[in-house]
SEVO-284911 format. One record per residue (C-alpha): residue number from 0; residue in three letters; x, z, y. Coordinates in nm, 4 decimals. Example, Ala and Ser with C-alpha at 12.3 -4.5 7.8 and 13.67 -1.06 7.14 Angstrom:
2
<r nr="0" rest="ALA" c1="1.2300" c3="0.7800" c2="-0.4500"/>
<r nr="1" rest="SER" c1="1.3670" c3="0.7140" c2="-0.1060"/>
This chain:
204
<r nr="0" rest="MET" c1="0.8818" c3="-0.8231" c2="-2.3313"/>
<r nr="1" rest="THR" c1="0.7426" c3="-0.5358" c2="-2.1219"/>
<r nr="2" rest="ASN" c1="0.5941" c3="-0.2541" c2="-2.3298"/>
<r nr="3" rest="GLN" c1="0.4073" c3="0.0655" c2="-2.2464"/>
<r nr="4" rest="ILE" c1="0.7305" c3="0.2643" c2="-2.2227"/>
<r nr="5" rest="ASP" c1="0.8674" c3="0.0195" c2="-1.9672"/>
<r nr="6" rest="ILE" c1="0.5505" c3="0.0512" c2="-1.7571"/>
<r nr="7" rest="HIS" c1="0.5777" c3="0.4297" c2="-1.7634"/>
<r nr="8" rest="ILE" c1="0.9375" c3="0.4015" c2="-1.6435"/>
<r nr="9" rest="MET" c1="0.8289" c3="0.1566" c2="-1.3739"/>
<r nr="10" rest="LEU" c1="0.5594" c3="0.3914" c2="-1.2467"/>
<r nr="11" rest="THR" c1="0.7956" c3="0.6893" c2="-1.2469"/>
<r nr="12" rest="SER" c1="1.0571" c3="0.4905" c2="-1.0563"/>
<r nr="13" rest="LEU" c1="0.7913" c3="0.3701" c2="-0.8132"/>
<r nr="14" rest="GLU" c1="0.6778" c3="0.7253" c2="-0.7446"/>
<r nr="15" rest="ASP" c1="1.0398" c3="0.8237" c2="-0.6752"/>
<r nr="16" rest="GLU" c1="1.0696" c3="0.5311" c2="-0.4322"/>
<r nr="17" rest="LEU" c1="0.7498" c3="0.6351" c2="-0.2537"/>
<r nr="18" rest="HIS" c1="0.8690" c3="0.9951" c2="-0.2263"/>
<r nr="19" rest="HIS" c1="1.1977" c3="0.8759" c2="-0.0794"/>
<r nr="20" rest="SER" c1="1.0146" c3="0.6623" c2="0.1772"/>
<r nr="21" rest="ILE" c1="0.7921" c3="0.9469" c2="0.2954"/>
<r nr="22" rest="GLU" c1="1.0362" c3="1.2363" c2="0.2640"/>
<r nr="23" rest="SER" c1="1.2978" c3="1.0514" c2="0.4681"/>
<r nr="24" rest="GLN" c1="1.0598" c3="1.0967" c2="0.7652"/>
<r nr="25" rest="GLN" c1="1.0226" c3="1.4714" c2="0.7130"/>
<r nr="26" rest="GLU" c1="1.1271" c3="1.6955" c2="1.0038"/>
<r nr="27" rest="PRO" c1="1.0860" c3="2.0768" c2="1.0211"/>
<r nr="28" rest="GLU" c1="0.8793" c3="2.0691" c2="1.3394"/>
<r nr="29" rest="LEU" c1="0.6520" c3="1.7936" c2="1.2000"/>
<r nr="30" rest="ALA" c1="0.5458" c3="1.9650" c2="0.8784"/>
<r nr="31" rest="GLN" c1="0.1775" c3="1.8785" c2="0.9193"/>
<r nr="32" rest="TYR" c1="0.2630" c3="1.5158" c2="0.9984"/>
<r nr="33" rest="TYR" c1="0.4407" c3="1.4929" c2="0.6636"/>
<r nr="34" rest="SER" c1="0.1595" c3="1.6829" c2="0.4894"/>
<r nr="35" rest="MET" c1="-0.1020" c3="1.4317" c2="0.6036"/>
<r nr="36" rest="LEU" c1="0.1004" c3="1.1469" c2="0.4540"/>
<r nr="37" rest="ALA" c1="0.1710" c3="1.3385" c2="0.1319"/>
<r nr="38" rest="TYR" c1="-0.1924" c3="1.4508" c2="0.1049"/>
<r nr="39" rest="HIS" c1="-0.3309" c3="1.0997" c2="0.1250"/>
<r nr="40" rest="LEU" c1="-0.0817" c3="0.9784" c2="-0.1369"/>
<r nr="41" rest="GLY" c1="-0.2108" c3="1.2490" c2="-0.3718"/>
<r nr="42" rest="TRP" c1="0.0956" c3="1.4718" c2="-0.3771"/>
<r nr="43" rest="GLU" c1="-0.0328" c3="1.7765" c2="-0.1909"/>
<r nr="44" rest="GLY" c1="-0.3511" c3="1.9768" c2="-0.1390"/>
<r nr="45" rest="GLN" c1="-0.6380" c3="2.0718" c2="-0.3631"/>
<r nr="46" rest="GLY" c1="-0.6951" c3="1.8157" c2="-0.6364"/>
<r nr="47" rest="ALA" c1="-0.3482" c3="1.6624" c2="-0.6020"/>
<r nr="48" rest="GLY" c1="-0.2286" c3="1.4681" c2="-0.9052"/>
<r nr="49" rest="PRO" c1="-0.2790" c3="1.1357" c2="-1.0856"/>
<r nr="50" rest="ASP" c1="-0.6474" c3="1.0972" c2="-0.9918"/>
<r nr="51" rest="ALA" c1="-0.5715" c3="1.1593" c2="-0.6246"/>
<r nr="52" rest="ARG" c1="-0.2786" c3="0.9163" c2="-0.6290"/>
<r nr="53" rest="GLY" c1="-0.4789" c3="0.6186" c2="-0.7504"/>
<r nr="54" rest="LYS" c1="-0.3806" c3="0.3651" c2="-1.0146"/>
<r nr="55" rest="ARG" c1="-0.0836" c3="0.2051" c2="-0.8346"/>
<r nr="56" rest="ILE" c1="-0.2006" c3="-0.1365" c2="-0.9571"/>
<r nr="57" rest="ARG" c1="-0.0623" c3="-0.3356" c2="-0.6638"/>
<r nr="58" rest="PRO" c1="0.2966" c3="-0.2125" c2="-0.6783"/>
<r nr="59" rest="LEU" c1="0.2949" c3="-0.2462" c2="-1.0560"/>
<r nr="60" rest="LEU" c1="0.1999" c3="-0.6128" c2="-1.0104"/>
<r nr="61" rest="VAL" c1="0.5092" c3="-0.6580" c2="-0.7919"/>
<r nr="62" rest="LEU" c1="0.7379" c3="-0.5079" c2="-1.0560"/>
<r nr="63" rest="LEU" c1="0.5788" c3="-0.6906" c2="-1.3500"/>
<r nr="64" rest="THR" c1="0.5860" c3="-1.0251" c2="-1.1687"/>
<r nr="65" rest="CYS" c1="0.9520" c3="-0.9781" c2="-1.0795"/>
<r nr="66" rest="SER" c1="1.0335" c3="-0.9006" c2="-1.4427"/>
<r nr="67" rest="ALA" c1="0.8251" c3="-1.1919" c2="-1.5723"/>
<r nr="68" rest="ALA" c1="1.0048" c3="-1.4280" c2="-1.3327"/>
<r nr="69" rest="GLY" c1="1.3411" c3="-1.3257" c2="-1.4757"/>
<r nr="70" rest="GLY" c1="1.4460" c3="-1.0732" c2="-1.2114"/>
<r nr="71" rest="ASP" c1="1.5442" c3="-0.7085" c2="-1.2323"/>
<r nr="72" rest="TRP" c1="1.2304" c3="-0.5127" c2="-1.1493"/>
<r nr="73" rest="LYS" c1="1.4409" c3="-0.2310" c2="-1.0028"/>
<r nr="74" rest="ASP" c1="1.5406" c3="-0.4664" c2="-0.7202"/>
<r nr="75" rest="ALA" c1="1.1700" c3="-0.4981" c2="-0.6332"/>
<r nr="76" rest="LEU" c1="1.1055" c3="-0.1229" c2="-0.6006"/>
<r nr="77" rest="PRO" c1="1.1226" c3="-0.1212" c2="-0.2177"/>
<r nr="78" rest="ALA" c1="0.8772" c3="-0.4130" c2="-0.2033"/>
<r nr="79" rest="ALA" c1="0.6474" c3="-0.2421" c2="-0.4532"/>
<r nr="80" rest="ALA" c1="0.6512" c3="0.0842" c2="-0.2576"/>
<r nr="81" rest="ALA" c1="0.5890" c3="-0.1053" c2="0.0652"/>
<r nr="82" rest="VAL" c1="0.2807" c3="-0.2714" c2="-0.0833"/>
<r nr="83" rest="GLU" c1="0.1419" c3="0.0638" c2="-0.1974"/>
<r nr="84" rest="LEU" c1="0.1994" c3="0.2133" c2="0.1474"/>
<r nr="85" rest="VAL" c1="0.0235" c3="-0.0808" c2="0.3139"/>
<r nr="86" rest="HIS" c1="-0.2682" c3="-0.0393" c2="0.0734"/>
<r nr="87" rest="ASN" c1="-0.2923" c3="0.3310" c2="0.1550"/>
<r nr="88" rest="PHE" c1="-0.2689" c3="0.2645" c2="0.5284"/>
<r nr="89" rest="SER" c1="-0.5687" c3="0.0340" c2="0.4953"/>
<r nr="90" rest="LEU" c1="-0.7626" c3="0.3008" c2="0.3052"/>
<r nr="91" rest="ILE" c1="-0.7043" c3="0.5624" c2="0.5749"/>
<r nr="92" rest="HIS" c1="-0.8385" c3="0.3311" c2="0.8454"/>
<r nr="93" rest="ASP" c1="-1.1150" c3="0.1976" c2="0.6211"/>
<r nr="94" rest="ASP" c1="-1.2486" c3="0.5498" c2="0.5633"/>
<r nr="95" rest="ILE" c1="-1.2729" c3="0.6002" c2="0.9395"/>
<r nr="96" rest="GLN" c1="-1.4453" c3="0.2685" c2="1.0004"/>
<r nr="97" rest="ASP" c1="-1.6897" c3="0.3201" c2="0.7129"/>
<r nr="98" rest="ASN" c1="-1.7466" c3="0.6872" c2="0.7999"/>
<r nr="99" rest="SER" c1="-1.6560" c3="0.7763" c2="0.4406"/>
<r nr="100" rest="PRO" c1="-1.5896" c3="1.1505" c2="0.4049"/>
<r nr="101" rest="LEU" c1="-1.4272" c3="1.1241" c2="0.0605"/>
<r nr="102" rest="ARG" c1="-1.1346" c3="0.9328" c2="-0.0837"/>
<r nr="103" rest="ARG" c1="-1.0588" c3="0.9604" c2="-0.4566"/>
<r nr="104" rest="GLY" c1="-1.2809" c3="1.2653" c2="-0.4878"/>
<r nr="105" rest="ARG" c1="-1.1176" c3="1.4582" c2="-0.2017"/>
<r nr="106" rest="GLU" c1="-1.1750" c3="1.4870" c2="0.1715"/>
<r nr="107" rest="ALA" c1="-1.0555" c3="1.1770" c2="0.3538"/>
<r nr="108" rest="VAL" c1="-0.7696" c3="1.2291" c2="0.5990"/>
<r nr="109" rest="TRP" c1="-0.9995" c3="1.1825" c2="0.8999"/>
<r nr="110" rest="LYS" c1="-1.2455" c3="1.4366" c2="0.7646"/>
<r nr="111" rest="ARG" c1="-0.9698" c3="1.6919" c2="0.7097"/>
<r nr="112" rest="TRP" c1="-0.7627" c3="1.6445" c2="1.0267"/>
<r nr="113" rest="GLY" c1="-0.9838" c3="1.4454" c2="1.2627"/>
<r nr="114" rest="ILE" c1="-1.0104" c3="1.0776" c2="1.3527"/>
<r nr="115" rest="ALA" c1="-0.7244" c3="1.0694" c2="1.6041"/>
<r nr="116" rest="GLN" c1="-0.4711" c3="1.2192" c2="1.3641"/>
<r nr="117" rest="ALA" c1="-0.5971" c3="0.9990" c2="1.0814"/>
<r nr="118" rest="ILE" c1="-0.5424" c3="0.6845" c2="1.2893"/>
<r nr="119" rest="ASN" c1="-0.1906" c3="0.8011" c2="1.3651"/>
<r nr="120" rest="THR" c1="-0.1284" c3="0.8788" c2="0.9977"/>
<r nr="121" rest="GLY" c1="-0.2395" c3="0.5301" c2="0.9015"/>
<r nr="122" rest="ASP" c1="-0.0146" c3="0.3783" c2="1.1681"/>
<r nr="123" rest="ALA" c1="0.2771" c3="0.5850" c2="1.0350"/>
<r nr="124" rest="MET" c1="0.2068" c3="0.4720" c2="0.6782"/>
<r nr="125" rest="LEU" c1="0.2109" c3="0.1066" c2="0.7857"/>
<r nr="126" rest="THR" c1="0.5353" c3="0.1441" c2="0.9796"/>
<r nr="127" rest="ILE" c1="0.7058" c3="0.3281" c2="0.6925"/>
<r nr="128" rest="ALA" c1="0.5925" c3="0.0475" c2="0.4619"/>
<r nr="129" rest="HIS" c1="0.7841" c3="-0.2118" c2="0.6612"/>
<r nr="130" rest="LEU" c1="1.0916" c3="0.0113" c2="0.6905"/>
<r nr="131" rest="THR" c1="1.0802" c3="0.0618" c2="0.3143"/>
<r nr="132" rest="LEU" c1="1.0678" c3="-0.3113" c2="0.2472"/>
<r nr="133" rest="LEU" c1="1.3778" c3="-0.3664" c2="0.4590"/>
<r nr="134" rest="ARG" c1="1.5738" c3="-0.1358" c2="0.2256"/>
<r nr="135" rest="MET" c1="1.5586" c3="-0.4224" c2="-0.0210"/>
<r nr="136" rest="VAL" c1="1.8521" c3="-0.5817" c2="0.1596"/>
<r nr="137" rest="VAL" c1="2.0790" c3="-0.3386" c2="-0.0278"/>
<r nr="138" rest="SER" c1="2.0057" c3="-0.5057" c2="-0.3629"/>
<r nr="139" rest="SER" c1="1.8924" c3="-0.8518" c2="-0.2487"/>
<r nr="140" rest="SER" c1="2.0091" c3="-1.1102" c2="0.0008"/>
<r nr="141" rest="ALA" c1="1.9083" c3="-1.1025" c2="0.3660"/>
<r nr="142" rest="GLU" c1="1.7180" c3="-1.4276" c2="0.3103"/>
<r nr="143" rest="ILE" c1="1.5128" c3="-1.2859" c2="0.0247"/>
<r nr="144" rest="THR" c1="1.4416" c3="-0.9706" c2="0.2238"/>
<r nr="145" rest="LEU" c1="1.3300" c3="-1.1736" c2="0.5266"/>
<r nr="146" rest="ASN" c1="1.1025" c3="-1.3894" c2="0.3106"/>
<r nr="147" rest="ALA" c1="0.9534" c3="-1.0772" c2="0.1537"/>
<r nr="148" rest="ALA" c1="0.8933" c3="-0.9239" c2="0.4965"/>
<r nr="149" rest="LEU" c1="0.7167" c3="-1.2422" c2="0.6102"/>
<r nr="150" rest="ILE" c1="0.4901" c3="-1.2371" c2="0.3036"/>
<r nr="151" rest="LEU" c1="0.3931" c3="-0.8754" c2="0.3626"/>
<r nr="152" rest="GLN" c1="0.3317" c3="-0.9239" c2="0.7354"/>
<r nr="153" rest="GLN" c1="0.1074" c3="-1.2225" c2="0.6663"/>
<r nr="154" rest="ALA" c1="-0.0865" c3="-1.0195" c2="0.4088"/>
<r nr="155" rest="CYS" c1="-0.1329" c3="-0.7384" c2="0.6628"/>
<r nr="156" rest="LEU" c1="-0.2774" c3="-0.9838" c2="0.9126"/>
<r nr="157" rest="GLN" c1="-0.5135" c3="-1.1192" c2="0.6465"/>
<r nr="158" rest="LEU" c1="-0.6257" c3="-0.7624" c2="0.5767"/>
<r nr="159" rest="THR" c1="-0.7363" c3="-0.7252" c2="0.9384"/>
<r nr="160" rest="LYS" c1="-0.9263" c3="-1.0538" c2="0.9221"/>
<r nr="161" rest="GLY" c1="-1.1031" c3="-0.9477" c2="0.6042"/>
<r nr="162" rest="GLN" c1="-1.1894" c3="-0.6121" c2="0.7570"/>
<r nr="163" rest="TYR" c1="-1.3214" c3="-0.7836" c2="1.0685"/>
<r nr="164" rest="LEU" c1="-1.5525" c3="-0.9966" c2="0.8552"/>
<r nr="165" rest="ASP" c1="-1.6613" c3="-0.6903" c2="0.6571"/>
<r nr="166" rest="LEU" c1="-1.7497" c3="-0.4954" c2="0.9721"/>
<r nr="167" rest="ALA" c1="-1.9186" c3="-0.7976" c2="1.1302"/>
<r nr="168" rest="SER" c1="-2.1317" c3="-0.8554" c2="0.8212"/>
<r nr="169" rest="GLU" c1="-2.2868" c3="-0.5078" c2="0.8461"/>
<r nr="170" rest="SER" c1="-2.5258" c3="-0.6333" c2="1.1132"/>
<r nr="171" rest="GLN" c1="-2.6302" c3="-0.9384" c2="0.9068"/>
<r nr="172" rest="ASP" c1="-2.9385" c3="-0.9429" c2="0.6856"/>
<r nr="173" rest="GLN" c1="-2.7861" c3="-1.2006" c2="0.4522"/>
<r nr="174" rest="LEU" c1="-2.4369" c3="-1.3110" c2="0.3580"/>
<r nr="175" rest="SER" c1="-2.3655" c3="-1.6493" c2="0.2014"/>
<r nr="176" rest="ILE" c1="-2.1399" c3="-1.6674" c2="-0.1032"/>
<r nr="177" rest="GLU" c1="-1.8867" c3="-1.8619" c2="0.1052"/>
<r nr="178" rest="GLU" c1="-1.8822" c3="-1.5850" c2="0.3681"/>
<r nr="179" rest="TYR" c1="-1.8489" c3="-1.3236" c2="0.0979"/>
<r nr="180" rest="TRP" c1="-1.5491" c3="-1.4931" c2="-0.0634"/>
<r nr="181" rest="ARG" c1="-1.3836" c3="-1.5344" c2="0.2753"/>
<r nr="182" rest="MET" c1="-1.4289" c3="-1.1632" c2="0.3420"/>
<r nr="183" rest="VAL" c1="-1.2952" c3="-1.0363" c2="0.0069"/>
<r nr="184" rest="GLY" c1="-1.0200" c3="-1.2961" c2="0.0234"/>
<r nr="185" rest="GLY" c1="-0.8864" c3="-1.1052" c2="0.3211"/>
<r nr="186" rest="LYS" c1="-0.9713" c3="-0.7514" c2="0.2146"/>
<r nr="187" rest="THR" c1="-0.8609" c3="-0.7607" c2="-0.1500"/>
<r nr="188" rest="ALA" c1="-0.7174" c3="-1.0901" c2="-0.2650"/>
<r nr="189" rest="ALA" c1="-0.4637" c3="-1.1253" c2="0.0170"/>
<r nr="190" rest="LEU" c1="-0.2685" c3="-0.8153" c2="-0.0811"/>
<r nr="191" rest="LEU" c1="-0.2989" c3="-0.8825" c2="-0.4543"/>
<r nr="192" rest="GLY" c1="-0.1660" c3="-1.2328" c2="-0.3981"/>
<r nr="193" rest="ALA" c1="0.1177" c3="-1.0942" c2="-0.1879"/>
<r nr="194" rest="CYS" c1="0.2137" c3="-0.8651" c2="-0.4766"/>
<r nr="195" rest="THR" c1="0.2799" c3="-1.1565" c2="-0.7104"/>
<r nr="196" rest="GLU" c1="0.4536" c3="-1.3545" c2="-0.4349"/>
<r nr="197" rest="LEU" c1="0.6815" c3="-1.0612" c2="-0.3583"/>
<r nr="198" rest="GLY" c1="0.7741" c3="-1.0162" c2="-0.7233"/>
<r nr="199" rest="ALA" c1="0.8623" c3="-1.3835" c2="-0.7562"/>
<r nr="200" rest="VAL" c1="1.0606" c3="-1.3890" c2="-0.4312"/>
<r nr="201" rest="VAL" c1="1.2693" c3="-1.0856" c2="-0.5335"/>
<r nr="202" rest="ALA" c1="1.3410" c3="-1.2600" c2="-0.8659"/>
<r nr="203" rest="ASP" c1="1.4544" c3="-1.5608" c2="-0.6583"/>
């Protein structure tokens, strides 16, 4: 049975995994590159802290599903971190496409550093996500890791389809309920579904 203490431990371990993923890319001559990643994840800059980090719901779903399916949730930490990085990549690009100046009460990355650097930061976040997932091979089999990578890649593709439908619908006066569900199925449900799939796959 997972209790509140377990969830706190999960979230602390997740944050450590995320820090490891980002800090492993840190180089002295690329300090601002690292700062843009750390800023968006809520670790640096004015207003940094829990509110700027977000709720971490998606990675927590990965860990809880793995535990519920009989696995060791610690084995799913790379997958959980990867999901959170993919989610944050999508937010960086979404803010640009929606011309949203704020994210979680702070300046969006594009507003702070410009659109070009924000696009690059989002691309970096996505790439680091996939590299992070592959670290799972240390604690899981190559087959499980490959299956997990396939699930995440498919979810990423669905995200782009959902975003396409969202952007395309901006010029429409009306949107049918079927069109709406298809759009949110790609933008939101695809990644949430991938979270539970990843947890189950890691639990084998």
